[in-house]
C-alpha positions as CSV (number, residue, x, y, z in Angstrom):
1,D,0.0,0.0,0.0
2,N,1.1,3.5,-0.7
3,L,1.9,5.2,2.6
4,L,1.0,8.7,1.1
5,E,-2.4,7.4,-0.2
6,K,-3.4,6.1,3.2
7,N,-2.3,9.2,5.2
8,I,-3.7,12.1,3.3
9,T,-7.2,13.6,3.5
10,L,-8.3,16.5,1.3
11,Y,-11.4,18.6,1.9
12,P,-13.6,20.1,0.6
13,N,-13.7,18.8,-2.9
14,P,-15.1,20.6,-4.9
15,I,-13.5,23.7,-3.5
16,N,-14.5,27.4,-3.6
17,S,-11.4,28.9,-2.2
18,V,-9.4,27.1,0.5
19,L,-8.3,23.5,0.2
20,E,-7.5,21.8,3.6
21,I,-5.0,19.0,3.6
22,Q,-4.6,16.7,6.6
23,L,-1.4,14.5,6.7
24,N,-1.3,11.7,9.2
25,E,1.6,9.5,10.3
26,L,4.0,10.9,7.8
27,N,7.7,11.2,8.4
28,F,8.7,14.9,7.8
29,E,12.4,14.0,7.9
30,N,11.9,13.3,4.2
31,Q,10.9,16.3,2.1
32,I,7.2,16.2,1.1
33,I,6.3,18.4,-1.8
34,L,2.8,19.5,-2.8
35,E,2.1,20.7,-6.3
36,V,-1.0,21.9,-8.0
37,L,-1.1,21.3,-11.7
38,T,-3.5,22.1,-14.6
39,I,-5.2,19.1,-16.1
40,N,-2.6,19.4,-18.9
41,G,0.3,19.0,-16.3
42,K,1.4,22.7,-16.1
43,K,2.6,23.4,-12.6
44,I,0.8,26.4,-11.1
45,F,1.7,26.1,-7.4
46,Q,4.4,24.3,-5.3
47,K,4.9,24.1,-1.6
48,N,7.2,22.1,0.7
49,L,5.0,20.6,3.5
50,T,6.4,20.8,7.0
51,N,3.4,20.1,9.2
52,K,0.3,17.8,9.4
53,K,-2.3,20.4,8.6
54,V,-2.1,22.6,5.5
55,R,-4.5,25.3,4.1
56,I,-4.0,26.4,0.5
57,D,-5.8,29.4,-0.9
58,L,-6.8,28.5,-4.4
59,S,-9.4,31.3,-4.8
60,Q,-7.4,32.8,-7.7
61,L,-7.8,29.7,-9.9
62,S,-10.4,29.6,-12.6
63,T,-13.3,27.1,-12.4
64,G,-12.2,23.7,-13.6
65,I,-10.4,20.5,-12.8
66,Y,-6.9,20.5,-11.3
67,L,-4.4,17.8,-10.2
68,L,-2.9,17.8,-6.7
69,K,0.4,15.9,-6.6
70,I,2.0,15.1,-3.3
71,S,5.5,13.5,-3.3
72,D,8.1,12.3,-0.9
73,S,11.4,10.6,-1.7
74,N,9.7,7.2,-2.0
75,S,6.4,7.8,-3.8
76,S,3.9,10.2,-5.1
77,I,0.1,10.4,-5.4
78,V,-2.1,12.5,-7.6
79,K,-5.6,13.5,-6.6
80,K,-8.1,15.3,-8.8
81,I,-9.6,18.5,-7.3
82,I,-12.5,20.5,-8.7
83,K,-12.6,24.3,-8.4
84,S,-16.2,25.5,-8.5
């Protein structure tokens, strides 16, 4: 099982402005990187995660579908997020 997949909660989805990300039981000794990408793969936001709860203001994004990629040194996951 993918450790990232089991330990990440995103809400709300669809979002209006702020996306909340809850990280559980992850080792922050390894760098954890969050990226927001367009559906075509263009990176529009990147942040190094350093704690278990993250709020990202995505209010400036246009309505549509985006990809949220979270990676550490061992693996990565991609989640679809909808901006309404």
